[in-house]
C-alpha positions as CSV (number, residue, x, y, z in Angstrom):
1,M,0.0,0.0,0.0
2,S,1.4,3.4,-0.9
3,K,2.0,6.0,1.8
4,A,-0.7,8.7,2.4
5,F,0.1,11.7,0.1
6,A,2.6,14.1,1.6
7,S,1.2,15.1,5.1
8,A,-2.4,14.2,4.3
9,G,-2.3,11.4,6.9
10,D,-0.9,13.7,9.7
11,M,-3.9,15.2,11.4
12,A,-2.7,15.0,15.0
13,E,-2.7,18.3,16.9
14,K,0.8,19.5,17.7
15,A,1.9,20.9,21.1
16,I,2.9,24.5,20.9
17,S,5.9,26.0,22.6
18,F,6.7,29.7,23.0
19,T,10.4,29.9,23.9
20,Q,12.4,32.9,24.8
21,V,15.6,33.1,22.7
22,G,16.8,36.5,23.9
23,E,15.5,39.6,25.7
24,G,12.1,40.3,24.2
25,L,12.7,37.6,21.5
26,Y,10.6,34.5,21.1
27,A,10.2,31.4,18.9
28,F,6.7,30.0,18.4
29,T,7.2,26.3,17.6
30,A,5.0,23.2,17.2
31,E,6.7,19.9,16.9
32,G,8.0,20.3,13.4
33,D,5.2,22.5,12.1
34,P,6.2,25.9,10.6
35,N,7.6,28.2,13.2
36,S,7.1,32.0,13.8
37,G,9.3,34.5,15.5
38,V,8.5,37.5,17.7
39,I,10.6,40.6,18.3
40,I,9.4,43.0,21.0
41,G,10.8,46.5,20.7
42,D,10.4,49.6,22.8
43,E,7.2,50.7,21.0
44,S,5.8,47.7,19.0
45,V,6.2,44.1,17.9
46,M,7.6,42.5,14.8
47,V,6.4,39.0,13.8
48,I,8.4,36.7,11.5
49,E,6.2,34.3,9.4
50,A,2.5,34.6,9.4
51,Q,1.4,30.9,9.5
52,A,-0.8,29.2,7.0
53,T,-4.2,30.5,8.0
54,P,-5.7,33.3,10.2
55,R,-6.8,30.5,12.6
56,L,-3.2,29.4,13.2
57,A,-1.9,33.0,13.2
58,R,-4.3,33.8,16.1
59,K,-2.4,31.2,18.2
60,V,0.8,33.2,17.6
61,V,-1.1,36.4,18.6
62,E,-2.3,34.7,21.8
63,C,1.2,33.8,22.7
64,I,2.4,37.4,22.0
65,R,-0.4,38.8,24.2
66,S,0.8,36.6,27.1
67,V,4.0,38.6,27.2
68,T,3.2,42.1,25.8
69,D,0.3,44.3,24.9
70,K,2.3,46.4,22.4
71,P,0.9,46.7,18.9
72,I,2.1,44.5,16.1
73,S,3.6,46.9,13.6
74,H,5.7,44.7,11.3
75,L,5.3,41.3,9.7
76,V,8.4,39.8,7.9
77,L,7.8,37.0,5.5
78,T,11.1,35.2,4.8
79,H,9.9,33.6,1.6
80,Y,6.7,33.1,-0.4
81,H,5.4,29.7,0.6
82,A,1.7,29.5,1.4
83,V,2.2,27.8,4.9
84,R,4.3,30.9,5.9
85,V,2.2,33.8,4.5
86,L,-1.5,33.2,4.1
87,G,-2.4,33.9,7.8
88,A,-1.2,37.5,7.5
89,S,-4.7,39.1,7.9
90,A,-4.9,38.0,11.5
91,Y,-2.3,40.5,12.6
92,G,-4.3,43.6,11.8
93,A,-2.6,45.9,9.3
94,P,1.1,45.8,9.9
95,E,3.8,46.7,7.4
96,I,4.4,43.4,5.5
97,I,8.0,43.0,4.4
98,M,9.4,40.6,1.8
99,S,12.5,40.6,-0.4
100,D,12.0,41.8,-4.0
101,T,12.6,38.3,-5.2
102,A,10.1,36.7,-2.8
103,R,7.4,39.1,-4.1
104,A,8.3,38.3,-7.7
105,M,7.8,34.6,-6.8
106,V,4.3,35.4,-5.4
107,V,3.5,36.9,-8.8
108,E,5.0,34.0,-10.7
109,R,3.8,31.0,-8.6
110,G,1.9,32.2,-5.6
111,Q,-1.5,30.7,-6.5
112,E,0.0,27.5,-7.7
113,D,1.9,27.1,-4.5
114,W,-1.2,27.8,-2.5
115,D,-3.1,25.1,-4.4
116,S,-0.2,22.7,-4.0
117,E,0.3,23.2,-0.3
118,F,-3.4,23.0,0.4
119,G,-3.3,19.4,-0.8
120,R,-0.1,18.5,1.0
121,F,-1.0,19.9,4.4
122,P,-4.7,19.6,5.1
123,R,-4.3,20.0,8.9
124,L,-2.4,23.3,8.5
125,F,-5.2,24.7,6.3
126,Q,-8.1,24.1,8.7
127,G,-10.0,27.3,8.7
128,Y,-8.8,28.2,5.2
129,E,-12.2,29.8,4.4
130,E,-10.9,32.9,6.3
131,I,-7.9,33.5,4.0
132,P,-8.8,36.6,2.0
133,G,-6.4,35.8,-0.9
134,L,-2.7,35.9,-1.7
135,T,-0.5,37.8,0.7
136,W,1.3,40.8,-0.8
137,P,4.0,42.8,0.9
138,T,3.6,46.5,1.5
139,T,7.4,47.0,1.6
140,T,10.1,45.2,-0.3
141,F,13.9,45.4,-0.4
142,S,16.7,44.1,-2.6
143,D,19.6,43.1,-0.3
144,T,19.2,44.7,3.1
145,M,16.9,46.9,5.1
146,T,16.8,48.2,8.7
147,V,13.8,48.6,10.9
148,Y,13.8,50.4,14.3
149,L,11.2,49.2,16.8
150,G,11.8,52.3,18.9
151,N,15.5,52.1,19.8
152,R,15.7,48.4,18.9
153,K,17.5,47.9,15.6
154,V,16.4,45.0,13.4
155,E,18.3,44.1,10.2
156,I,16.6,42.1,7.5
157,F,18.8,40.8,4.6
158,T,19.1,38.1,1.9
159,P,22.1,35.9,2.7
160,G,21.9,33.9,-0.5
161,R,19.8,31.3,-2.3
162,A,18.9,28.2,-0.2
163,H,15.3,27.1,0.5
164,T,14.1,29.5,-2.2
165,A,15.7,32.1,-4.4
166,G,14.3,34.9,-2.3
167,D,15.1,33.8,1.3
168,A,15.5,36.6,3.9
169,V,16.7,36.4,7.5
170,V,16.1,38.7,10.4
171,W,19.0,39.7,12.7
172,V,18.7,41.4,16.1
173,P,22.2,42.7,16.8
174,D,21.7,43.8,20.4
175,A,20.9,40.2,21.3
176,G,22.9,38.2,18.8
177,V,19.8,36.3,17.7
178,M,18.7,35.4,14.2
179,F,15.4,34.2,12.7
180,T,16.4,32.1,9.6
181,G,13.2,30.9,8.1
182,D,13.6,27.5,6.4
183,I,17.3,28.0,5.6
184,V,18.0,26.3,8.9
185,E,15.9,23.4,10.4
186,Y,16.3,21.4,13.6
187,H,15.4,17.7,13.5
188,S,13.0,18.4,10.7
189,A,13.6,17.5,7.0
190,C,14.6,20.5,4.8
191,Y,12.1,21.0,2.1
192,C,14.2,21.5,-1.0
193,G,11.5,21.3,-3.7
194,D,12.1,25.0,-4.6
195,G,15.7,25.1,-3.4
196,H,19.1,25.7,-4.7
197,F,21.4,22.9,-3.5
198,A,24.7,24.2,-4.8
199,D,24.2,27.6,-3.1
200,W,22.7,26.4,0.2
201,G,26.1,25.7,2.0
202,K,27.4,29.2,1.1
203,T,24.2,30.7,2.6
204,L,24.7,28.7,5.8
205,D,28.3,30.1,5.9
206,A,26.9,33.6,5.6
207,I,24.6,33.0,8.6
208,A,27.4,31.4,10.6
209,A,29.6,34.5,10.0
210,Y,27.2,36.5,12.2
211,D,28.1,34.2,15.1
212,P,24.5,34.0,16.4
213,I,24.1,32.9,20.0
214,A,20.6,31.8,19.3
215,I,18.5,31.0,16.2
216,A,14.8,30.5,15.7
217,P,14.8,28.0,12.8
218,G,12.1,27.4,10.2
219,R,11.0,24.1,11.8
220,G,11.9,22.4,15.1
221,D,13.0,23.6,18.5
222,A,14.5,27.0,19.2
223,L,18.3,26.8,19.1
224,V,19.8,28.5,22.2
225,G,23.5,28.7,22.7
226,R,26.4,28.5,20.2
227,E,26.8,24.8,20.6
228,M,23.2,24.1,19.6
229,V,23.4,26.7,16.8
230,A,26.5,25.1,15.4
231,S,25.0,21.6,15.6
232,A,21.8,22.7,13.7
233,L,23.9,24.5,11.0
234,A,26.0,21.4,10.5
235,N,23.0,19.1,10.5
236,T,21.2,21.2,7.9
237,R,24.3,21.2,5.7
238,D,24.5,17.4,6.0
239,F,20.9,17.0,5.0
240,V,21.2,19.2,1.9
241,E,24.5,17.7,0.8
242,S,23.4,14.1,1.5
243,T,20.4,14.7,-0.7
244,Y,22.3,16.4,-3.6
245,R,25.5,14.3,-3.8
246,P,23.9,11.0,-4.7
247,V,21.6,12.7,-7.3
248,Q,24.6,14.4,-8.9
249,R,26.3,11.0,-9.3
250,V,23.3,9.5,-10.9
251,A,22.6,12.4,-13.2
252,A,26.3,12.5,-14.3
253,R,26.0,9.0,-15.7
254,G,22.6,9.7,-17.3
255,G,20.7,7.7,-14.7
256,S,16.9,8.0,-14.2
257,L,14.9,9.9,-11.6
258,K,14.0,6.6,-9.9
259,E,17.7,5.7,-9.7
260,A,18.3,9.1,-8.0
261,W,15.5,8.4,-5.6
262,D,17.0,5.0,-4.6
263,A,20.4,6.6,-4.2
264,V,19.0,9.4,-1.9
265,R,17.1,6.9,0.2
266,A,20.3,4.8,0.7
267,E,22.2,7.9,1.8
268,C,19.5,9.7,3.9
269,D,17.3,7.1,5.5
270,P,19.9,5.9,8.0
271,K,20.4,9.5,9.2
272,F,17.1,11.3,8.8
273,K,14.2,9.0,8.5
274,D,12.8,9.9,11.9
275,Y,12.8,13.6,11.2
276,A,9.6,15.6,10.9
277,I,8.1,15.7,7.4
278,Y,10.9,13.5,6.0
279,E,8.8,11.2,3.9
280,H,6.7,14.2,2.8
281,C,9.7,16.1,1.5
282,L,11.7,13.4,-0.1
283,P,10.0,13.1,-3.5
284,F,10.0,16.8,-4.0
285,N,13.6,17.1,-2.9
286,V,14.7,14.4,-5.2
287,G,12.7,15.9,-8.1
288,R,14.3,19.3,-7.6
289,A,17.8,17.9,-7.0
290,Y,17.6,15.9,-10.3
291,D,16.6,19.0,-12.2
292,E,19.4,21.1,-10.7
293,A,22.0,18.4,-11.3
294,R,20.9,18.4,-15.0
295,G,21.4,22.2,-15.3
296,I,17.9,23.5,-14.5
297,D,18.7,26.5,-12.4
298,T,15.2,27.9,-11.7
299,P,12.9,25.4,-9.9
300,R,9.9,24.3,-11.9
301,I,6.6,25.4,-10.5
302,W,4.9,22.7,-8.4
303,T,1.2,22.3,-9.1
304,A,-1.3,20.1,-7.3
305,E,-1.3,17.8,-10.4
306,R,2.5,17.7,-10.6
307,D,2.7,17.0,-6.8
308,Q,0.5,13.9,-7.2
309,Q,2.4,12.6,-10.2
310,M,5.8,13.0,-8.5
311,W,4.4,11.3,-5.4
312,E,3.0,8.4,-7.4
313,D,6.3,8.0,-9.4
314,L,8.5,7.9,-6.3
315,Q,6.5,7.1,-3.2
316,G,3.7,5.2,-4.8
């Protein structure tokens, strides 16, 4: 019997944690579900990642209200994926920030991504009827921008291609804390279906150069302390390289997608098979790695139909 499609079989409620990672800095996590971040400034609050629906976003707001009554003035979206952005309307009317490239990807593939992720993550899209439409930024930037929450300085920048071409991270210099989106994961599979394998390691190096003492990753527990940060960076690198290397070898000899799949399973299963969303991610990761290894630089757009076909070809 084939596995349930993507995360369609995962309907169990996840336990939420709201972990302080620095002074006035929090990571909202939920057992491998998409994380959000919170930065409390002198005058207002910045949220990183909106969640998939307004219903889920209200859980983030509830956690924020447990520690501050300051208004939410800014919402940073590290990339365009539906599970990160479609809950934005629950935060009122903050300034919504994306990189220029991330906004362009909403234009190019935002609706297709919404349709795709809706099928992959039915639990995350409970309450989808409230979503008013695609989420659009009110402010974009090319490389870097700075926001002041009163006296608190927040730097937002694009460290390089990794999870997507338009990834942004958020750095709080007074605390040495970074919010990385899905560039970094902790005991969760990296989703690489829209990724850039050859660039990902250099992007991790750019993050490490800031010497963060804590990171709120895209999925998994908050990373507090340099040792835990270094471990997560190394583990993320290992996951990405362990996926891409065997595919490169297969592609170099003209092997098939199914041969690439078998090679990745042999490399990754012993190390990562117990990670959150591992089986979900694997077909899309292998599909993208096979394309990149054959010279396709821009990830092909995933549609609900293409998702099902890739799943059937590899997990079926």
